[in-house]
C-alpha atoms as a printed R data frame, in Angstrom:
    type eleno elety resid chain resno       x      y       z
1   ATOM     1    CA   MET     A     1  -4.767 30.572  27.669
2   ATOM     2    CA   PRO     A     2  -3.350 27.379  26.277
3   ATOM     3    CA   VAL     A     3  -5.252 24.061  25.862
4   ATOM     4    CA   LYS     A     4  -3.897 20.618  27.008
5   ATOM     5    CA   LEU     A     5  -4.135 17.750  24.660
6   ATOM     6    CA   GLN     A     6  -2.636 14.284  25.440
7   ATOM     7    CA   ASN     A     7  -0.783 15.728  28.255
8   ATOM     8    CA   LYS     A     8   0.938 18.622  26.271
9   ATOM     9    CA   ILE     A     9   0.087 22.140  26.269
10  ATOM    10    CA   TYR     A    10  -0.592 24.061  22.844
11  ATOM    11    CA   THR     A    11  -1.441 27.602  22.266
12  ATOM    12    CA   GLY     A    12  -2.442 26.717  18.531
13  ATOM    13    CA   ILE     A    13  -4.080 23.866  16.636
14  ATOM    14    CA   ILE     A    14  -4.057 23.428  12.972
15  ATOM    15    CA   PHE     A    15  -6.913 21.116  11.532
16  ATOM    16    CA   ASP     A    16  -7.131 19.156   8.324
17  ATOM    17    CA   VAL     A    17 -10.691 19.303   6.858
18  ATOM    18    CA   ASP     A    18 -11.627 16.013   4.921
19  ATOM    19    CA   ASP     A    19 -12.320 13.226   7.362
20  ATOM    20    CA   THR     A    20 -10.974 15.208  10.290
21  ATOM    21    CA   LEU     A    21 -13.498 18.010  10.644
22  ATOM    22    CA   ILE     A    22 -15.965 16.800   7.812
23  ATOM    23    CA   ASP     A    23 -17.073 13.381   6.923
24  ATOM    24    CA   THR     A    24 -16.336 12.886   3.249
25  ATOM    25    CA   SER     A    25 -17.100  9.273   2.899
26  ATOM    26    CA   LYS     A    26 -20.399  9.875   1.201
27  ATOM    27    CA   SER     A    27 -19.182 12.979  -0.998
28  ATOM    28    CA   TYR     A    28 -15.623 12.606  -2.125
29  ATOM    29    CA   ASP     A    29 -15.387  8.745  -1.953
30  ATOM    30    CA   VAL     A    30 -18.833  8.482  -3.730
31  ATOM    31    CA   ALA     A    31 -17.499 10.974  -6.506
32  ATOM    32    CA   ILE     A    32 -14.381  8.699  -6.861
33  ATOM    33    CA   LYS     A    33 -16.446  5.464  -7.151
34  ATOM    34    CA   LYS     A    34 -18.922  7.108  -9.741
35  ATOM    35    CA   THR     A    35 -16.174  8.646 -11.845
36  ATOM    36    CA   VAL     A    36 -14.187  5.284 -11.834
37  ATOM    37    CA   LYS     A    37 -17.315  3.342 -12.836
38  ATOM    38    CA   ASN     A    38 -18.020  5.910 -15.715
39  ATOM    39    CA   TYR     A    39 -14.712  5.419 -17.198
40  ATOM    40    CA   THR     A    40 -14.113  1.850 -16.610
41  ATOM    41    CA   GLY     A    41 -17.230  0.075 -15.560
42  ATOM    42    CA   PHE     A    42 -15.383 -1.136 -12.310
43  ATOM    43    CA   GLU     A    43 -16.942 -0.631  -8.912
44  ATOM    44    CA   VAL     A    44 -14.108  0.327  -6.520
45  ATOM    45    CA   THR     A    45 -14.355 -0.515  -2.695
46  ATOM    46    CA   GLU     A    46 -13.732  1.699   0.051
47  ATOM    47    CA   GLN     A    47 -10.952 -0.631   0.900
48  ATOM    48    CA   GLN     A    48  -9.421 -0.027  -2.437
49  ATOM    49    CA   ILE     A    49  -9.604  3.651  -2.153
50  ATOM    50    CA   ALA     A    50  -8.031  3.447   1.322
51  ATOM    51    CA   MET     A    51  -5.202  1.491  -0.209
52  ATOM    52    CA   ILE     A    52  -4.540  3.917  -2.814
53  ATOM    53    CA   ARG     A    53  -4.371  6.804  -0.322
54  ATOM    54    CA   SER     A    54  -1.962  4.855   1.798
55  ATOM    55    CA   ASN     A    55   0.381  3.615  -0.837
56  ATOM    56    CA   GLY     A    56   0.170  6.347  -3.535
57  ATOM    57    CA   ILE     A    57   1.964  9.195  -1.509
58  ATOM    58    CA   ALA     A    58   4.502  9.778  -4.327
59  ATOM    59    CA   TYR     A    59   1.592 10.468  -6.859
60  ATOM    60    CA   GLY     A    60  -0.262 13.156  -4.439
61  ATOM    61    CA   VAL     A    61  -2.935 11.155  -3.307
62  ATOM    62    CA   ASN     A    62  -3.988 13.797  -0.551
63  ATOM    63    CA   ASN     A    63  -5.765 15.170  -3.783
64  ATOM    64    CA   ASP     A    64  -8.794 12.909  -4.637
65  ATOM    65    CA   TRP     A    65  -8.544 13.888  -8.227
66  ATOM    66    CA   ASN     A    66  -5.195 12.217  -8.364
67  ATOM    67    CA   VAL     A    67  -6.725  9.140  -6.409
68  ATOM    68    CA   THR     A    68  -9.366  8.767  -9.156
69  ATOM    69    CA   TRP     A    69  -6.997  9.122 -11.982
70  ATOM    70    CA   LEU     A    70  -4.804  6.303 -10.387
71  ATOM    71    CA   LEU     A    71  -7.593  4.026  -9.890
72  ATOM    72    CA   ILE     A    72  -8.814  4.412 -13.590
73  ATOM    73    CA   GLN     A    73  -5.085  3.606 -14.678
74  ATOM    74    CA   LEU     A    74  -4.835  0.660 -12.320
75  ATOM    75    CA   VAL     A    75  -8.235 -0.830 -13.387
76  ATOM    76    CA   LYS     A    76  -7.249 -0.493 -17.132
77  ATOM    77    CA   ASP     A    77  -3.724 -1.794 -16.949
78  ATOM    78    CA   PHE     A    78  -3.252 -4.108 -13.832
79  ATOM    79    CA   PRO     A    79  -4.918 -7.046 -11.918
80  ATOM    80    CA   LYS     A    80  -6.234 -5.641  -8.546
81  ATOM    81    CA   GLN     A    81  -4.041 -7.969  -6.607
82  ATOM    82    CA   GLN     A    82  -0.990 -6.067  -7.969
83  ATOM    83    CA   TRP     A    83  -2.389 -2.510  -7.325
84  ATOM    84    CA   GLN     A    84  -0.261 -1.981  -4.098
85  ATOM    85    CA   ALA     A    85   3.005 -3.302  -5.607
86  ATOM    86    CA   VAL     A    86   2.503 -1.165  -8.590
87  ATOM    87    CA   LEU     A    87   1.991  1.846  -6.647
88  ATOM    88    CA   GLN     A    88   4.923  1.098  -4.443
89  ATOM    89    CA   ALA     A    89   7.146  0.439  -7.343
90  ATOM    90    CA   ARG     A    90   5.849  3.519  -9.185
91  ATOM    91    CA   GLN     A    91   5.136  1.579 -12.286
92  ATOM    92    CA   ILE     A    92   2.465  4.204 -13.426
93  ATOM    93    CA   THR     A    93   3.934  7.364 -15.073
94  ATOM    94    CA   THR     A    94   3.737 10.566 -13.032
95  ATOM    95    CA   ILE     A    95   0.374 12.285 -13.145
96  ATOM    96    CA   ASP     A    96   0.163 15.107 -15.696
97  ATOM    97    CA   THR     A    97  -2.657 17.444 -14.616
98  ATOM    98    CA   GLN     A    98  -2.542 19.236 -18.035
99  ATOM    99    CA   GLN     A    99  -3.287 15.991 -19.811
100 ATOM   100    CA   PRO     A   100  -6.588 16.031 -21.642
101 ATOM   101    CA   GLU     A   101  -7.677 12.749 -20.083
102 ATOM   102    CA   PHE     A   102  -6.900 14.053 -16.583
103 ATOM   103    CA   ILE     A   103  -8.800 17.174 -17.211
104 ATOM   104    CA   GLU     A   104 -11.891 15.268 -18.574
105 ATOM   105    CA   ILE     A   105 -11.776 13.060 -15.492
106 ATOM   106    CA   LYS     A   106 -11.422 15.842 -13.286
107 ATOM   107    CA   ASP     A   107 -14.308 17.805 -14.723
108 ATOM   108    CA   PHE     A   108 -16.679 14.649 -14.386
109 ATOM   109    CA   PHE     A   109 -15.675 14.346 -10.768
110 ATOM   110    CA   GLN     A   110 -16.333 17.963  -9.959
111 ATOM   111    CA   ASN     A   111 -19.708 17.929 -11.617
112 ATOM   112    CA   ILE     A   112 -20.737 15.193  -9.320
113 ATOM   113    CA   TYR     A   113 -19.095 16.661  -6.203
114 ATOM   114    CA   LEU     A   114 -20.116 20.443  -6.758
115 ATOM   115    CA   GLY     A   115 -23.186 19.967  -8.937
116 ATOM   116    CA   LYS     A   116 -23.791 21.206 -12.494
117 ATOM   117    CA   PRO     A   117 -23.568 24.148 -12.701
118 ATOM   118    CA   HIS     A   118 -21.184 24.216  -9.687
119 ATOM   119    CA   PHE     A   119 -22.567 25.213  -6.214
120 ATOM   120    CA   ASN     A   120 -26.163 24.753  -7.304
121 ATOM   121    CA   GLY     A   121 -27.174 23.193  -3.871
122 ATOM   122    CA   GLN     A   122 -27.329 19.760  -5.316
123 ATOM   123    CA   GLY     A   123 -23.757 18.537  -5.468
124 ATOM   124    CA   LEU     A   124 -22.437 16.044  -2.924
125 ATOM   125    CA   ILE     A   125 -20.572 19.031  -1.205
126 ATOM   126    CA   ASP     A   126 -24.064 20.151  -0.212
127 ATOM   127    CA   THR     A   127 -26.142 16.954   0.272
128 ATOM   128    CA   SER     A   128 -23.740 14.488   1.622
129 ATOM   129    CA   GLU     A   129 -21.042 16.053   4.019
130 ATOM   130    CA   THR     A   130 -21.653 16.278   7.747
131 ATOM   131    CA   LYS     A   131 -19.457 17.724  10.400
132 ATOM   132    CA   MET     A   132 -17.435 15.253  12.661
133 ATOM   133    CA   TYR     A   133 -17.005 17.608  15.659
134 ATOM   134    CA   SER     A   134 -19.217 18.806  18.492
135 ATOM   135    CA   ASP     A   135 -21.000 22.025  18.608
136 ATOM   136    CA   GLN     A   136 -19.004 22.949  21.596
137 ATOM   137    CA   LEU     A   137 -15.492 22.398  20.086
138 ATOM   138    CA   PHE     A   138 -14.761 25.675  18.358
139 ATOM   139    CA   PRO     A   139 -16.620 27.985  20.819
140 ATOM   140    CA   THR     A   140 -14.572 26.262  23.763
141 ATOM   141    CA   LEU     A   141 -11.269 26.851  21.796
142 ATOM   142    CA   LYS     A   142 -12.043 30.579  21.141
143 ATOM   143    CA   LYS     A   143 -12.896 30.980  24.973
144 ATOM   144    CA   TYR     A   144  -9.558 29.647  26.006
145 ATOM   145    CA   GLY     A   145  -7.870 31.881  23.204
146 ATOM   146    CA   VAL     A   146  -6.396 28.995  21.288
147 ATOM   147    CA   LYS     A   147  -5.536 30.229  17.779
148 ATOM   148    CA   ILE     A   148  -7.059 27.815  15.068
149 ATOM   149    CA   GLY     A   149  -5.866 27.303  11.574
150 ATOM   150    CA   ILE     A   150  -6.514 25.165   8.720
151 ATOM   151    CA   VAL     A   151  -4.236 23.195   6.209
152 ATOM   152    CA   THR     A   152  -6.307 21.342   3.654
153 ATOM   153    CA   SER     A   153  -5.767 20.168   0.096
154 ATOM   154    CA   ARG     A   154  -9.242 21.218  -0.898
155 ATOM   155    CA   PRO     A   155  -9.189 23.887  -3.633
156 ATOM   156    CA   THR     A   156  -9.457 27.174  -1.939
157 ATOM   157    CA   VAL     A   157 -13.121 28.004  -3.199
158 ATOM   158    CA   GLU     A   158 -14.346 24.626  -1.943
159 ATOM   159    CA   ALA     A   159 -12.573 24.853   1.389
160 ATOM   160    CA   MET     A   160 -14.111 28.286   1.983
161 ATOM   161    CA   TYR     A   161 -17.447 27.396   0.816
162 ATOM   162    CA   THR     A   162 -17.564 24.330   3.339
163 ATOM   163    CA   LEU     A   163 -15.918 26.184   6.266
164 ATOM   164    CA   GLN     A   164 -17.747 29.283   5.856
165 ATOM   165    CA   GLN     A   165 -21.202 28.662   4.396
166 ATOM   166    CA   VAL     A   166 -21.720 25.075   5.530
167 ATOM   167    CA   ASN     A   167 -20.115 25.195   8.913
168 ATOM   168    CA   ASN     A   168 -19.919 28.884   9.822
169 ATOM   169    CA   LEU     A   169 -16.368 28.651  10.970
170 ATOM   170    CA   VAL     A   170 -14.313 31.167   9.002
171 ATOM   171    CA   GLU     A   171 -13.934 34.542  10.677
172 ATOM   172    CA   ASP     A   172 -15.960 33.685  13.816
173 ATOM   173    CA   PHE     A   173 -13.459 30.845  14.957
174 ATOM   174    CA   ILE     A   174 -10.822 30.756  12.227
175 ATOM   175    CA   PRO     A   175  -9.281 33.875  10.794
176 ATOM   176    CA   LYS     A   176  -9.414 33.787   6.860
177 ATOM   177    CA   ASN     A   177  -5.686 34.255   6.551
178 ATOM   178    CA   LEU     A   178  -5.064 31.086   8.521
179 ATOM   179    CA   VAL     A   179  -6.927 28.735   6.052
180 ATOM   180    CA   ILE     A   180  -4.306 27.509   3.878
181 ATOM   181    CA   SER     A   181  -5.543 25.456   0.925
182 ATOM   182    CA   LEU     A   182  -4.916 24.258  -2.670
183 ATOM   183    CA   GLY     A   183  -4.158 27.594  -4.471
184 ATOM   184    CA   SER     A   184  -3.162 29.596  -1.521
185 ATOM   185    CA   LYS     A   185  -0.023 31.624  -1.909
186 ATOM   186    CA   ASN     A   186   2.693 32.341   0.579
187 ATOM   187    CA   THR     A   187   3.892 35.787   1.724
188 ATOM   188    CA   ASN     A   188   6.112 36.039  -1.327
189 ATOM   189    CA   GLY     A   189   3.276 35.478  -3.631
190 ATOM   190    CA   LYS     A   190   4.100 31.961  -4.713
191 ATOM   191    CA   PHE     A   191   1.648 28.940  -4.670
192 ATOM   192    CA   ILE     A   192   2.079 26.966  -1.576
193 ATOM   193    CA   ALA     A   193   2.731 23.177  -2.263
194 ATOM   194    CA   GLU     A   194   0.292 20.383  -1.263
195 ATOM   195    CA   LYS     A   195   0.645 17.987   1.641
196 ATOM   196    CA   PRO     A   196   2.806 15.895   2.249
197 ATOM   197    CA   SER     A   197   5.204 18.813   1.813
198 ATOM   198    CA   PRO     A   198   5.510 20.580   5.096
199 ATOM   199    CA   GLU     A   199   5.216 24.024   3.311
200 ATOM   200    CA   PRO     A   200   1.474 24.693   4.044
201 ATOM   201    CA   ILE     A   201   2.015 23.766   7.722
202 ATOM   202    CA   LEU     A   202   5.028 25.958   7.898
203 ATOM   203    CA   GLU     A   203   3.205 28.892   6.270
204 ATOM   204    CA   CYS     A   204   0.230 28.595   8.735
205 ATOM   205    CA   LEU     A   205   2.763 28.430  11.565
206 ATOM   206    CA   TYR     A   206   4.407 31.710  10.308
207 ATOM   207    CA   ARG     A   207   1.110 33.482  10.196
208 ATOM   208    CA   MET     A   208  -0.069 32.138  13.477
209 ATOM   209    CA   GLY     A   209   3.060 33.466  15.173
210 ATOM   210    CA   GLU     A   210   2.770 30.766  17.814
211 ATOM   211    CA   GLN     A   211   5.428 28.198  18.950
212 ATOM   212    CA   SER     A   212   3.449 25.346  20.551
213 ATOM   213    CA   VAL     A   213   1.307 24.092  17.744
214 ATOM   214    CA   VAL     A   214  -0.261 20.699  16.857
215 ATOM   215    CA   TYR     A   215  -1.584 19.416  13.602
216 ATOM   216    CA   VAL     A   216  -4.745 17.219  13.731
217 ATOM   217    CA   GLY     A   217  -5.394 15.130  10.621
218 ATOM   218    CA   ASN     A   218  -6.318 11.654   9.579
219 ATOM   219    CA   SER     A   219  -4.031 10.651   6.721
220 ATOM   220    CA   THR     A   220  -0.449  9.421   5.960
221 ATOM   221    CA   SER     A   221   0.024 12.820   4.081
222 ATOM   222    CA   ASP     A   222  -0.968 14.645   7.149
223 ATOM   223    CA   TYR     A   223   1.403 12.878   9.232
224 ATOM   224    CA   LEU     A   224   4.323 13.288   6.882
225 ATOM   225    CA   ALA     A   225   3.608 17.068   6.652
226 ATOM   226    CA   ALA     A   226   3.501 17.519  10.313
227 ATOM   227    CA   ARG     A   227   6.666 15.514  11.021
228 ATOM   228    CA   ASP     A   228   8.583 17.433   8.440
229 ATOM   229    CA   ALA     A   229   7.291 20.640   9.761
230 ATOM   230    CA   GLY     A   230   8.494 19.724  13.126
231 ATOM   231    CA   ILE     A   231   5.263 19.778  14.967
232 ATOM   232    CA   ASP     A   232   3.294 17.281  16.907
233 ATOM   233    CA   PHE     A   233   0.557 15.275  15.209
234 ATOM   234    CA   ILE     A   234  -2.738 14.039  16.376
235 ATOM   235    CA   GLN     A   235  -4.436 11.342  14.302
236 ATOM   236    CA   VAL     A   236  -8.106 10.930  13.897
237 ATOM   237    CA   GLY     A   237  -9.730  8.308  11.785
238 ATOM   238    CA   ASN     A   238  -8.680  4.766  10.885
239 ATOM   239    CA   VAL     A   239  -5.250  4.926   9.293
240 ATOM   240    CA   ALA     A   240  -3.341  2.131  10.708
241 ATOM   241    CA   TYR     A   241  -0.859  3.164  13.331
242 ATOM   242    CA   GLU     A   242   1.788  0.665  12.089
243 ATOM   243    CA   GLU     A   243   1.583  2.605   8.743
244 ATOM   244    CA   LEU     A   244   2.614  5.769  10.641
245 ATOM   245    CA   ASN     A   245   5.245  4.041  12.758
246 ATOM   246    CA   ASN     A   246   6.872  2.642   9.636
247 ATOM   247    CA   LEU     A   247   6.920  6.160   8.085
248 ATOM   248    CA   SER     A   248   8.707  7.642  11.159
249 ATOM   249    CA   SER     A   249  11.788  6.062  10.292
250 ATOM   250    CA   GLN     A   250  11.934  7.224   6.588
């Protein structure tokens, strides 16, 4: 049986994770702030993090390691009033994830987020993330026979840990093969691109085998991925609607 959302009928729903199903404002965002302060001494604000996520699409800011790296470069090299223009003009070199500096920053971030050693129960992934949905949501969707998938830029291990161990969603409500995350491979064995590429959504649609599917997310990258995959998008969170409307003409 399908479900009706915003006066449309859907037989499948694909969810983003961060700030859609799970509140990461006290986990990922805190890890960003602590990492930037460690490397620059500068205390970034939530508004500055949001600005990076909105204006750094070309740099892959759906990934918070990239957000952190960009913030560190901006703090080091540019006055904060120029940050938005710098990102839009792409004045910072493309991110090289194999660069020693990036790897060091990423490792520092991960030790805060996952704990040291990782998954020791003391990282922000364990202590500071809460769900943003009601207890009835997934049982109700299951009752109606709606297929549920996940498309997230979390690394696969982190995505499965949160969805399965913290929220008990995988297998009971979401088939494991419908969780598409950073590190997932397509049916041809090739790594699937991150959002804002439509590739992860298209792969999830292929595995679902459903025609009427909506993607639920919170970010500009989520909107672009859904748009380019040719499916409807439902926004949650506080991304300005004018931003999404402006992107619709691109």
